[in-house]
C-alpha positions as CSV (number, residue, x, y, z in Angstrom):
1,M,12.7,-27.4,6.2
2,P,12.5,-27.3,10.0
3,G,14.5,-24.7,11.8
4,L,14.9,-22.1,9.0
5,A,11.9,-19.9,9.8
6,Q,12.2,-20.2,13.6
7,S,13.2,-17.2,15.6
8,S,16.6,-18.0,17.2
9,N,19.7,-16.7,18.8
10,R,21.4,-17.0,15.4
11,P,22.8,-13.7,14.1
12,T,21.1,-11.4,11.7
13,R,22.4,-10.2,8.4
14,R,25.1,-7.6,8.6
15,S,24.5,-4.4,6.7
16,G,25.5,-4.6,3.1
17,K,26.5,-8.3,3.2
18,K,24.6,-11.5,2.6
19,F,24.1,-13.9,5.5
20,P,26.6,-16.8,5.0
21,I,25.2,-20.3,5.5
22,Y,27.7,-23.2,5.6
23,L,26.9,-26.8,4.6
24,V,29.9,-29.0,5.6
25,A,30.6,-32.4,4.2
26,A,33.0,-34.5,6.4
27,Q,34.6,-37.5,4.7
28,G,35.0,-41.0,6.0
29,G,38.3,-42.5,7.0
30,G,38.4,-43.7,10.6
31,I,40.1,-41.8,13.4
32,Y,42.2,-39.5,11.1
33,A,39.0,-38.3,9.3
34,A,37.4,-37.6,12.7
35,Y,40.4,-35.7,13.9
36,H,40.7,-33.8,10.6
37,A,37.0,-32.7,10.6
38,A,36.8,-31.8,14.3
39,S,40.1,-30.0,14.4
40,F,39.4,-27.8,11.4
41,L,35.9,-26.9,12.6
42,A,37.1,-26.3,16.1
43,S,40.0,-24.1,15.0
44,V,37.6,-21.9,13.0
45,Q,35.2,-21.7,16.0
46,D,38.1,-20.5,18.2
47,D,38.9,-17.9,15.6
48,C,35.3,-16.8,14.8
49,P,32.9,-17.3,17.8
50,R,29.9,-16.9,15.6
51,F,30.9,-19.6,13.2
52,G,28.8,-22.4,14.7
53,R,25.7,-20.2,14.3
54,H,26.2,-20.1,10.6
55,I,26.6,-23.8,10.0
56,F,23.2,-25.2,9.1
57,A,24.3,-28.8,8.8
58,I,27.2,-31.2,8.7
59,S,26.9,-34.3,6.5
60,G,29.2,-36.8,8.1
61,V,30.4,-40.2,6.9
62,S,32.2,-42.8,9.1
63,G,35.1,-41.0,10.9
64,G,33.7,-37.6,9.7
65,S,30.5,-38.4,11.6
66,V,32.5,-39.0,14.8
67,G,34.5,-35.8,14.4
68,S,31.3,-33.8,13.5
69,S,29.6,-35.2,16.6
70,V,32.5,-34.2,18.8
71,F,32.5,-30.7,17.4
72,A,28.7,-30.3,17.8
73,S,28.9,-31.6,21.4
74,L,31.5,-29.0,22.3
75,L,29.2,-26.2,21.0
76,Y,26.3,-27.8,22.9
77,Q,28.4,-27.8,26.1
78,A,29.4,-24.2,25.7
79,N,25.8,-23.2,25.1
80,E,24.3,-25.1,27.9
81,A,27.0,-23.8,30.4
82,K,26.5,-20.2,29.0
83,A,30.2,-19.9,28.1
84,L,29.1,-17.2,25.8
85,D,32.5,-15.7,25.1
86,L,33.3,-18.8,23.1
87,I,30.1,-18.8,21.0
88,A,29.1,-15.1,21.0
89,D,27.7,-13.3,18.0
90,R,30.8,-11.2,17.5
91,P,33.4,-10.8,14.8
92,C,36.4,-13.0,14.2
93,R,39.4,-12.3,16.4
94,K,42.4,-10.4,15.1
95,T,45.1,-12.5,13.5
96,N,47.5,-11.5,16.4
97,D,45.0,-12.5,19.1
98,T,46.7,-14.9,21.5
99,A,43.6,-16.3,23.1
100,P,43.9,-20.0,23.9
101,P,42.4,-22.4,21.3
102,V,39.8,-23.9,23.6
103,F,37.8,-25.9,21.1
104,Q,40.9,-27.2,19.3
105,D,42.6,-28.2,22.5
106,A,39.4,-30.1,23.5
107,V,39.3,-31.9,20.2
108,D,42.9,-32.9,20.5
109,E,42.4,-34.3,24.0
110,L,39.2,-36.2,23.1
111,L,40.4,-37.8,19.9
112,S,44.0,-38.6,21.0
113,E,42.6,-41.1,23.5
114,D,43.2,-44.8,22.8
115,Y,39.8,-46.2,21.5
116,L,41.4,-49.3,19.9
117,A,42.1,-51.1,23.2
118,P,38.4,-51.1,24.3
119,L,37.4,-52.3,20.9
120,L,39.8,-55.2,21.0
121,G,38.7,-56.0,24.5
122,G,35.1,-56.1,23.4
123,F,36.1,-58.3,20.5
124,L,37.9,-60.8,22.7
125,F,35.5,-61.0,25.6
126,T,31.9,-59.6,25.5
127,D,31.5,-60.1,21.7
128,A,32.7,-63.6,22.0
129,F,29.7,-64.4,24.2
130,Q,27.4,-62.5,21.8
131,Q,28.3,-64.9,19.0
132,I,26.8,-67.9,20.8
133,L,23.7,-66.2,22.2
134,P,20.4,-66.6,20.3
135,R,19.4,-62.9,20.8
136,P,21.5,-59.7,20.6
137,V,22.6,-58.2,23.9
138,R,23.4,-54.5,23.4
139,P,26.1,-54.2,26.0
140,F,27.9,-57.2,24.4
141,D,28.2,-55.4,21.1
142,R,31.9,-54.5,20.6
143,A,30.9,-51.3,18.8
144,R,29.3,-50.2,22.1
145,S,32.8,-50.2,23.6
146,L,33.7,-47.4,21.1
147,E,30.7,-45.4,22.1
148,L,31.3,-45.8,25.8
149,G,35.0,-45.0,25.3
150,V,34.1,-41.6,23.8
151,E,31.4,-40.9,26.4
152,Q,33.8,-41.7,29.3
153,S,36.6,-39.7,27.7
154,W,34.2,-36.7,27.5
155,Q,33.3,-37.0,31.2
156,S,36.9,-37.1,32.4
157,I,38.4,-34.6,30.0
158,M,35.6,-32.0,29.9
159,G,35.4,-32.3,33.7
160,S,39.1,-31.5,34.1
161,K,40.5,-28.2,35.3
162,Q,42.0,-27.6,31.8
163,F,38.5,-27.0,30.3
164,R,36.9,-25.1,33.2
165,I,36.1,-22.3,30.7
166,L,33.8,-24.6,28.8
167,R,31.7,-25.2,31.9
168,G,30.9,-21.6,32.5
169,E,30.4,-19.6,35.7
170,D,28.2,-22.3,37.2
171,N,30.7,-25.1,36.4
172,K,28.0,-27.0,34.5
173,L,29.1,-30.1,32.7
174,S,26.7,-31.6,30.1
175,F,26.8,-35.0,28.5
176,P,25.7,-34.5,24.9
177,L,27.4,-37.6,23.5
178,S,25.2,-39.8,25.7
179,S,22.1,-37.7,25.2
180,R,19.3,-38.4,22.7
181,F,20.4,-37.7,19.2
182,I,17.3,-35.5,18.3
183,S,17.8,-33.4,21.5
184,L,21.1,-31.9,20.2
185,W,19.7,-29.7,17.5
186,K,17.7,-26.7,19.0
187,P,17.8,-24.1,16.2
188,D,15.7,-21.6,18.3
189,S,18.1,-21.5,21.2
190,S,21.4,-23.1,20.3
191,P,24.3,-22.6,17.8
192,V,24.7,-26.4,17.3
193,P,24.4,-27.4,13.6
194,A,22.3,-30.3,12.5
195,L,24.1,-33.6,12.4
196,V,23.2,-35.5,9.2
197,L,25.0,-38.8,9.5
198,N,25.2,-41.3,6.7
199,T,24.9,-45.1,6.9
200,T,24.4,-47.8,4.2
201,E,21.7,-50.5,4.3
202,V,23.2,-54.0,4.1
203,N,20.4,-55.6,2.1
204,T,19.8,-52.8,-0.5
205,G,23.0,-50.7,-0.5
206,R,20.8,-47.5,-0.1
207,R,21.6,-44.6,2.2
208,R,20.0,-44.5,5.6
209,I,20.5,-41.1,7.2
210,V,20.4,-40.2,10.8
211,A,19.1,-36.6,11.0
212,P,16.9,-34.5,13.3
213,F,14.6,-33.7,10.3
214,R,13.6,-35.1,7.0
215,F,14.5,-33.6,3.6
216,D,14.0,-34.6,0.0
217,G,16.6,-36.3,-2.1
218,I,17.4,-39.1,-4.6
219,D,16.1,-42.3,-2.9
220,V,16.8,-40.9,0.6
221,S,15.5,-42.7,3.6
222,F,16.0,-42.0,7.3
223,L,16.2,-43.7,10.6
224,P,12.7,-43.3,12.2
225,V,13.9,-41.4,15.3
226,W,10.9,-39.0,15.4
227,N,7.6,-39.4,17.1
228,D,5.4,-38.8,14.0
229,T,6.5,-41.8,11.9
230,D,4.4,-44.9,11.0
231,L,6.7,-46.9,13.3
232,A,6.1,-44.5,16.3
233,K,2.3,-44.6,15.8
234,R,1.9,-48.4,15.4
235,F,5.0,-49.8,17.3
236,P,6.2,-47.1,19.7
237,E,8.3,-49.5,21.6
238,S,10.4,-50.1,18.5
239,V,11.4,-46.4,17.9
240,P,15.3,-46.3,17.9
241,D,15.9,-43.8,20.7
242,I,19.6,-43.5,20.2
243,P,22.3,-41.3,21.8
244,V,24.6,-39.1,19.7
245,S,27.6,-41.5,20.2
246,T,25.6,-44.4,18.8
247,A,24.5,-42.4,15.8
248,A,28.1,-41.4,15.1
249,F,29.5,-44.9,15.3
250,L,26.5,-46.4,13.5
251,S,27.8,-44.3,10.5
252,S,31.3,-45.9,11.2
253,R,30.5,-49.6,11.4
254,F,33.0,-51.2,9.1
255,P,32.4,-54.9,9.1
256,W,35.2,-57.1,10.6
257,V,36.2,-54.1,12.7
258,T,32.7,-53.6,14.1
259,P,29.5,-55.6,13.3
260,A,26.6,-54.2,11.4
261,G,24.1,-52.2,13.4
262,F,20.4,-52.7,13.2
263,F,17.1,-51.0,14.1
264,E,13.4,-51.6,13.4
265,D,11.3,-49.8,10.9
266,S,7.9,-50.3,9.3
267,D,5.7,-49.4,6.3
268,P,1.9,-48.9,6.5
269,N,1.3,-52.4,5.1
270,D,3.7,-54.2,7.5
271,K,2.1,-56.3,10.2
272,E,5.3,-56.3,12.3
273,P,8.4,-54.1,12.3
274,T,11.2,-55.2,10.1
275,K,14.8,-55.3,11.0
276,V,17.1,-53.1,9.0
277,R,20.9,-53.7,9.2
278,V,23.3,-50.8,8.4
279,V,27.0,-50.4,8.0
280,D,29.6,-47.7,7.3
281,G,28.1,-44.8,5.2
282,G,31.2,-44.8,3.0
283,Y,30.0,-47.9,1.2
284,F,27.4,-45.7,-0.5
285,E,29.5,-42.5,-0.8
286,N,32.5,-41.6,1.3
287,S,32.7,-37.8,1.0
288,G,29.2,-36.9,2.4
289,L,28.6,-34.6,-0.6
290,A,25.8,-36.6,-2.1
291,T,23.7,-36.0,1.0
292,T,24.9,-32.4,1.2
293,L,23.7,-31.7,-2.3
294,D,20.3,-33.4,-1.6
295,L,20.0,-31.2,1.5
296,L,20.9,-28.1,-0.5
297,G,18.2,-28.9,-3.1
298,S,15.6,-29.4,-0.4
299,L,16.7,-26.1,1.3
300,E,16.4,-24.2,-2.0
301,T,12.9,-25.7,-2.6
302,A,11.8,-24.6,0.8
303,L,13.0,-21.1,0.3
304,E,11.2,-20.9,-3.0
305,L,7.9,-22.4,-2.0
306,D,7.4,-21.5,1.7
307,P,6.0,-18.0,2.0
308,A,7.5,-17.7,5.5
309,L,11.0,-18.3,4.1
310,Q,10.8,-16.3,0.8
311,P,11.9,-13.0,2.4
312,F,15.2,-14.7,3.3
313,R,16.0,-15.9,-0.2
314,D,17.8,-12.8,-1.4
315,K,19.6,-12.3,1.9
316,I,21.7,-15.4,2.1
317,E,24.6,-17.1,0.4
318,I,25.4,-20.8,0.7
319,N,28.9,-22.1,1.1
320,I,29.6,-25.8,0.7
321,V,32.8,-26.8,2.5
322,T,34.2,-30.3,1.9
323,L,36.7,-31.8,4.3
324,N,38.2,-34.5,2.2
325,S,41.6,-36.1,1.6
326,R,43.9,-37.0,-1.2
327,R,44.1,-40.7,-2.0
328,F,46.7,-42.4,0.1
329,D,47.4,-45.4,-2.2
330,L,51.0,-46.4,-2.0
331,G,50.7,-49.1,-4.7
332,S,48.4,-52.0,-5.6
333,F,48.6,-55.7,-4.9
334,A,48.4,-57.8,-8.0
335,G,48.6,-61.3,-6.6
336,F,45.6,-63.7,-6.5
337,G,44.0,-61.6,-9.1
338,E,41.0,-63.8,-9.8
339,W,40.2,-64.2,-6.1
340,V,41.0,-60.6,-5.0
341,S,39.4,-58.8,-8.0
342,P,35.8,-58.7,-6.7
343,I,36.9,-57.3,-3.3
344,S,39.3,-54.8,-5.0
345,T,36.5,-53.7,-7.4
346,M,34.1,-53.2,-4.5
347,M,36.6,-51.1,-2.6
348,S,37.5,-49.1,-5.7
349,T,33.8,-48.4,-6.4
350,R,33.4,-47.3,-2.8
351,S,36.1,-44.6,-3.3
352,A,35.1,-43.6,-6.9
353,R,31.8,-41.9,-6.1
354,A,33.3,-39.1,-4.0
355,P,35.0,-37.5,-7.0
356,L,31.8,-37.8,-9.0
357,E,29.8,-36.0,-6.3
358,T,32.6,-33.3,-6.2
359,S,32.2,-32.8,-9.9
360,R,28.4,-32.5,-9.5
361,A,28.9,-29.9,-6.8
362,E,31.4,-27.9,-9.0
363,L,28.9,-27.9,-11.8
364,L,26.1,-26.7,-9.6
365,V,28.2,-23.8,-8.3
366,E,29.3,-22.9,-11.8
367,R,25.7,-22.8,-13.0
368,S,24.8,-20.7,-10.0
369,T,27.6,-18.2,-10.8
370,R,26.4,-17.8,-14.4
371,S,22.8,-17.3,-13.3
372,S,21.4,-13.9,-12.4
373,T,18.7,-15.5,-10.3
374,G,18.8,-18.1,-7.4
375,I,20.8,-18.2,-4.3
376,P,24.6,-17.5,-4.6
377,K,26.6,-20.7,-4.0
378,K,30.3,-21.3,-3.4
379,L,32.3,-24.5,-3.1
380,F,35.5,-24.8,-1.0
381,R,37.5,-28.0,-1.0
382,F,40.0,-28.6,1.7
383,D,41.9,-31.8,0.9
384,L,44.1,-33.3,3.6
385,D,47.4,-34.4,2.2
386,G,49.0,-37.6,3.6
387,L,52.4,-36.5,2.3
388,G,53.2,-40.2,1.5
389,Y,52.1,-41.3,5.0
390,P,49.3,-43.9,5.1
391,L,46.9,-42.3,7.6
392,P,45.2,-44.8,9.9
393,L,41.7,-46.1,9.4
394,G,41.4,-47.6,12.9
395,W,40.6,-46.0,16.2
396,R,44.0,-45.0,17.6
397,L,45.8,-41.9,16.5
398,S,49.6,-41.6,16.8
399,A,51.4,-38.4,17.7
400,V,52.9,-38.4,14.1
401,T,49.4,-38.4,12.5
402,R,48.1,-35.8,14.9
403,L,51.1,-33.5,14.1
404,L,50.7,-34.1,10.3
405,I,47.0,-33.1,10.4
406,A,47.5,-30.2,12.9
407,N,50.1,-28.7,10.5
408,Q,47.4,-28.6,7.8
409,I,44.6,-27.0,9.8
410,G,45.7,-23.6,8.5
411,T,46.3,-20.0,9.7
412,R,44.5,-17.2,7.9
413,S,47.4,-14.8,8.3
414,R,49.4,-17.0,5.9
415,C,47.0,-16.6,3.0
416,R,48.4,-14.1,0.6
417,A,45.9,-14.3,-2.3
418,V,42.4,-15.7,-2.1
419,P,41.6,-17.9,-5.1
420,A,38.3,-18.0,-6.8
421,A,35.7,-20.2,-5.2
422,G,34.9,-23.5,-6.8
423,G,37.9,-25.8,-6.4
424,E,40.6,-26.9,-3.9
425,I,41.7,-24.3,-1.5
426,S,44.4,-24.1,1.2
427,P,43.1,-24.1,4.8
428,D,44.8,-20.8,5.3
429,C,42.8,-19.1,2.6
430,L,39.6,-20.9,3.5
431,K,39.9,-19.5,7.0
432,R,40.5,-16.1,5.6
433,I,37.4,-16.3,3.4
434,I,35.3,-17.4,6.4
435,A,36.6,-14.5,8.5
436,D,35.8,-12.0,5.7
437,Q,32.3,-13.4,5.4
438,L,31.7,-13.4,9.2
439,G,33.5,-10.1,9.8
440,T,36.7,-9.3,11.7
441,E,37.5,-7.1,14.6
């Protein structure tokens, strides 16, 4: 498992406590899921500057991939600009600390932008030309308007006076969202977690994962973004050298809204690269937990078998944090049953697997608790509640939705009693647990 044994600026174990490692699963769900994931992670980072250094990976799906990418990009910006006060290896702030929530404010500004208008513009104009052309033209892809929209918002918002603190003493502005995907994860020098973004193959229904490293799992395959693949050796011109924004929205390609994305791959027996088309990762599993559990299994195997990693085995604890939501169904449509049933069944199947993966995670943690050997594991479920309000799946976030989500991000001072790990937990108590694990001033 790359990155685990490398010497880094990540903190060492505090005396008497195990080193907490976080694996985060960020659900799909369009712009509200992006805002939910990014806001919660950013608020914890504001509270606990060393938090990002303890997140090993974030498994994102659809909107969760976009939110995770925004959060990781903010950590990258702070690290590159040496804004060390924001990402220092120091305890969590006191509950009465009035320091401005820099990361959370940045998320709010970035994800409150209107990304629907550029998408509609691309649909009506450039994508209309794309439909009549014999070959794909990347700038005409309407999904590219989403990617450019986020990149341009980053440039204007992060370059503003409001976020001068994120640019450090040298006033350095980085552009991580438009940078190469594999360049974002630097475990030996950066607190940025690994982005593990889920897509679904159109032809097979299998997962295709965009990640900076490989890991084992149940029928797991990856986008060949590295330089040591069969594709890179035989057809180097076909290697998908994609930026972070493209990877995030590749995981969010919901047909009719945005077209399927594609890249080229090859097997040793292929004479030519083959085109692989992918869509929203939520078609396979919408919570991101399936990939998180595969990553956890690979992580445990590496710790068991790699002599260089075995000394760390008894010094760590693994915390699985799921950022999910309650179902927002307000009723069902019963008309045109014979015609609508296949589509309804497909959509219901799409949403049914997440609870199954949650149950699998709960069982894994329960077995870990009963066992006297192995790495300690905990599961924390933070479920966003729509409160009867159907949260938007599109790419424009209303002030009402932002307020609803912001009011559920949590404040650790409001947690009165910490429940046992293994089930749903309030964001207040989840933040308190994280602060207890990371240490407080």
